[in-house]
Each structure stands twice: as C-alpha cells, then as structure tokens.
N, C-alpha and C positions, 0 to 999 in steps of 0.2 A: 684015366687018373687024372689028366689036366682038367677034365669036367668037374670032377669031384673038388679039386683044390678051387676052382672058380666058384663052386657052389658054397664051399665052407667059408671062402672069404667074402662073398656076397652077404652070406648069413651073419657074420661077425660084424660087417660094416653096417648092415641092416639093423642089428640090434643096438649098435653104438649109436647110430643116428636117431633111432627111436628113443632111446634113453636120454640123449641130449636134447631132443625136442621135448620131452615131458619135464626135464629139469628146467629149460627155458621158459616153458608155459607156466610152471609152478612159480617161477621167478617172476614172470609178468603179472601174475595174480597175487603177488606178495604173500604167498603160502610158504615159499622157501626163499632164502637169500643165497644165491650161488656165488656171488661176489663180482667184482668187475672184470675178472679174466674171462667170464663168459661172453663178453661184449666182442672178443675176438674170434668167436666160433666161425665166422665166415672164412678165416684163413684155412681151416681144416678143408674146406671145399676147394680153395685155391691150391692147397698142397696136393689134394687128389688130382686135380687138373694138371699140375705140373708133372706129377708122376706118370700119368696116363700119356702125356706129350713125350716125355723122355723115353718110355718103354714102348712107345707105339711101333708097330712093324708095317702098318698100313697108313695111308692118308686119312682114311675113314676113321681108324683109332685116334690118330693124331687130331681130328677135328672134334671127337668126343671129349679129349682133353682140353681142347681151347673152348668148348662149350662150359665145362666145369670151371675153368679158369674165368671165364666171363661172368658166370653166375655167382662165383665167390667174391669177385671184385665189385660186382653190383650191389651184393648184400653188405659187403664191407663198407661201401660208400653210404648206404642207406643207414646202416646201424650208427655209423659216426657223423652223419650228416655233412659229409664232404661236399664241398662245392655248392652248399645250401640244399643239398638233395636229401629227402627222407623217403620212406617207403611210399607216402602218398603220391608224392609228385615225380617219382622216378620210375615208376612202373612201366611207362611207354618205352623205357630203354630195353626192357624184356622183349617187346614186340619187335623192336629193331633187331636185336640179337637173334631171335627166334627166326625172322625172316632171313637174316644173313646166314644162319645156320642151314636153313632150308636150301639157300642157293649153293652154299658150299657142298652140302651133300649130293645135290644134283650134279654139280661139276665133278665131284670125286667119282660118282657113279658112271658117269659118261666117260670120264678119262680112264677109268680102270677096266674097260672093256677087253683091252689086251692084258694078259697076266704080267708083262713087263713093267707095266705101269703102277701095279698094285703095291708092290713091296716097297717099303720106305728105305732109302739109303742114306739118310742125313739131311741136312738142311738144304 
C-alpha cells in the first residue's frame, strides 16, 4: 500500500513539474505570458526540501531534503540575480553542493552501519 501511495505521489509531482517546465519554456520563448508569479517557482523546490527534512525518518532522507533545499535556494538566487549571481556565473555552486552531498552521503552510510544510528530522533 505504501509503495502505491509513493508511486501515485511521484506521478502527480512528476506531471506537475513537467507541466510547470513547459509553461516556463513557453514563457521564455514569448509564446505564452505566465506572469511574474512564475519567477518564484524555485520556492516550490524549497518547500519540497523542507517537507522532506521535517518528515525524514533517517539521516539519509534528511540529506535528500537538504539537497532539494540547496537546489531551490540556488535556483532562487539565480532567477533573481541575488548577490550579482545568475545562471551563467553561479553554476559552480552546484558542483560544490554536489560534492558536499556526496561527502554527506558517504558519512551517513558509514555512520548507519549499526541500526541504532539509522533512525532520526530529532535535531
């Protein structure tokens, strides 16, 4: 039952993300005007990240939430050119985040060899 719910939620989120991507692409090509609200789309990814962090039962799941939070924040900064950063000059931040995520993942896997370390009990 739990696997079916996960499949259905992934399907819904996937369809939503694909539709949002098509709308943003059409907006970028001046085919469709979706308005200024769509500039805030990275906050959706930030919200997914926060949701994953707060619902995490393991450190690995919490790490996935942090990654989504990081990606959403990077995208928000790039869209709004905060700190003078845009897509073109902020992409190395992704490589830094990717490396940090790999380090986090390897430390979580090593720390969770014993079952008592795997369950997340709070901050």
